[in-house]
C-alpha positions, -999 to 999 in steps of 0.1 A, spaced: -564 -156 401 -560 -139 366 -549 -105 372 -566 -91 341 -602 -76 346 -629 -92 325 -659 -78 307 -682 -80 337 -658 -63 360 -656 -35 335 -692 -31 332 -696 -29 371 -671 0 371 -688 17 344 -724 17 360 -735 52 369 -717 65 337 -681 71 352 -659 49 330 -622 43 344 -595 64 327 -569 39 341 -567 7 359 -536 -1 379 -531 -35 395 -516 -31 431 -490 -53 444 -505 -86 456 -498 -97 491 -501 -129 508 -539 -137 499 -555 -146 469 -575 -114 465 -564 -88 439 -568 -51 442 -568 -25 415 -567 13 418 -595 27 394 -587 61 382 -617 83 368 -614 117 352 -644 131 372 -640 117 406 -614 106 432 -596 72 426 -611 39 441 -601 4 448 -616 -28 433 -613 -58 453 -618 -89 432 -617 -124 450 -624 -161 445 -654 -158 468 -673 -127 478 -661 -113 510 -694 -111 529 -677 -109 566 -656 -80 551 -686 -61 545 -705 -69 575 -674 -64 599 -666 -31 581 -701 -19 587 -701 -28 626 -667 -11 629 -679 20 611 -710 21 632 -687 23 663 -666 50 648 -636 32 635 -620 43 604 -623 16 578 -627 18 540 -661 28 526 -678 2 505 -695 21 475 -709 -8 457 -707 -45 454 -713 -73 430 -720 -108 448 -719 -128 416 -688 -116 402 -671 -113 438 -664 -76 434 -663 -49 461 -655 -12 450 -640 7 481 -628 41 489 -590 46 482 -570 49 515 -537 55 497 -505 37 495 -490 44 529 -492 19 558 -475 21 590 -447 -1 582 -433 29 560 -424 50 591 -387 47 594 -381 69 625 -387 50 655 -399 80 675 -425 90 651 -435 51 647 -439 50 685 -464 78 686 -484 60 659 -482 28 679 -497 47 711 -526 57 688 -530 21 676 -530 8 714 -558 33 722 -578 21 691 -573 -15 702 -585 -6 738 -615 9 721 -619 -22 700 -619 -45 730 -646 -25 747 -672 -30 720 -699 -57 721 -694 -78 693 -722 -91 668 -723 -118 643 -702 -130 625 -674 -121 650 -693 -132 681 -701 -167 667 -665 -177 664 -634 -175 687 -599 -186 694 -608 -219 709 -583 -249 714 -593 -263 680 -586 -232 661 -554 -225 681 -539 -259 678 -549 -258 641 -527 -228 637 -500 -248 655 -504 -278 631 -504 -253 601 -468 -241 611 -455 -276 617 -469 -286 582 -454 -255 566 -422 -261 583 -417 -295 570 -422 -284 534 -399 -253 539 -372 -277 554 -374 -299 524 -369 -269 502 -338 -254 520 -327 -289 531 -325 -277 570 -317 -302 595 -332 -283 625 -359 -305 639 -388 -296 659 -386 -317 690 -418 -333 706 -413 -311 738 -418 -281 717 -449 -292 700 -462 -303 734 -454 -268 750 -474 -251 723 -503 -274 727 -503 -266 766 -501 -230 756 -531 -233 733 -551 -249 762 -542 -219 784 -553 -193 759 -584 -210 749 -596 -211 785 -587 -174 794 -619 -160 806 -616 -125 793 -625 -127 755 -626 -96 734 -630 -84 698 -598 -94 679 -589 -79 644 -568 -110 640 -540 -95 619 -534 -61 636 -500 -52 622 -485 -24 606 -495 -33 570 -531 -36 580 -531 0 593 -533 26 566 -519 61 571 -535 91 554 -515 124 545 -534 139 574 -521 114 598 -555 94 600 -554 56 607 -576 32 588 -580 -4 596 -581 -29 566 -580 -68 564 -605 -73 593 -628 -100 576 -615 -128 599 -621 -108 632 -632 -133 659 -632 -135 698 -600 -140 716 -578 -130 745 -569 -90 748 -534 -97 741 -538 -112 706 -539 -80 686 -513 -64 711 -488 -90 704 -496 -89 665 -487 -49 668 -457 -51 690 -441 -82 676 -445 -73 641 -418 -90 616 -427 -65 591 -417 -35 612 -393 -47 642 -391 -22 673 -364 -20 702 -370 -41 733 -373 -11 755 -401 4 732 -422 -28 732 -418 -30 769 -430 6 775 -460 1 751 -468 -31 770 -471 -12 802 -490 16 787 -516 -11 777 -518 -27 811 -521 8 826 -548 20 803 -567 -11 811 -566 -7 849 -562 -43 859 -591 -53 839 -574 -88 829 -560 -116 853 -525 -129 849 -518 -104 821 -481 -108 814 -484 -146 815 -512 -144 790 -493 -119 769 -462 -138 766 -480 -171 757 -501 -153 732 -472 -136 717 -456 -170 714 -486 -187 697 -493 -158 674 -457 -156 663 -454 -190 658 -485 -190 635 -471 -160 617 -438 -180 612 -458 -209 596 -473 -183 573 -440 -169 561 -427 -206 555 -458 -211 533 -455 -181 513 -419 -187 508 -418 -226 501 -456 -228 485 -461 -196 469 -426 -187 460 -426 -154 475 -392 -145 480 -398 -112 498 -411 -131 529 -376 -147 535 -367 -117 555 -399 -118 574 -388 -155 584 -356 -141 599 -374 -112 616 -401 -137 631 -374 -157 646 -358 -128 661 -394 -119 677 -395 -155 689 -363 -159 705 -370 -127 726 -406 -141 734 -389 -172 748 -363 -155 767 -385 -129 783 -415 -153 790 -392 -178 806 -402 -204 783 -384 -240 779 -349 -241 765 -359 -265 738 -381 -236 722 -349 -212 723 -328 -239 707 -352 -245 679 -355 -209 669 -317 -201 674 -305 -231 656 -329 -225 627 -320 -189 623 -283 -198 624 -287 -225 597 -305 -201 575 -280 -174 578 -254 -200 568 -276 -213 539 -267 -202 504 -302 -216 491 -318 -193 517 -296 -163 511 -296 -161 474 -329 -144 471 -330 -127 504 -342 -92 499 -329 -63 520 
């Protein structure tokens, strides 16, 4: 997508008589969307989202969340024809910027309480009309398999994904799809999608793909976050907090949690493969390694088959000894 705003975009920004004093392109993330910070002389900065298609779901889900008291960016105005949304500016700081583990844990506790509240709302369309069924979950498995093939060709890796691993992930998807308790899932509930204000308020972003799923999908995204790793003991304590606060609402909770963590982190690994191999975004090479660390822990604590451990372990060791992979590894 072109990073330069066109005449129609500038006219949209100037509606109402406030002309931008400065337009700042923000760092692009994984999606095709582009974000700009719009500076005005006579009012607070705002954020312009420009996409390839208009994000109706972002507006609808945002209105739904705001109605139930969750803090989300306010939509000031939209232009459907030119795929533009003008939003409140929620700042530059997200939870991944918190380096101190003790402080970060305090925020994770707040996030878990937000998550529990989210899971208690009765979802409306478009969220209620879609869910993590077997077709969707298995599509995500196939996505990672396909992305790994391209990643493997690029870095000439020899570690192969054995049929036993693929079969187990398909079985895990079947269990998760049939899990009876389905709740509202943000779908990308990790540290970079939770903005932190100077006053310590948390704002949810990037929720347009929300759908119904297990109560552990968002929890696994938060606790096994490759952008902001946490110690094992902290993760276990936060899992126990989530289970305690839910007072036994969910059946077979730990089995579901670890299967969901496996499926979710495996899908995330596929996204990092794609971003590195296809989009040439080298900053995600570090995320590949951190995600592999998460998967190694999940496989061991979840008591999953040895073939899964071998695949993730051998791939990590191969990448750490690959000059091709390491040459642009950041951090």
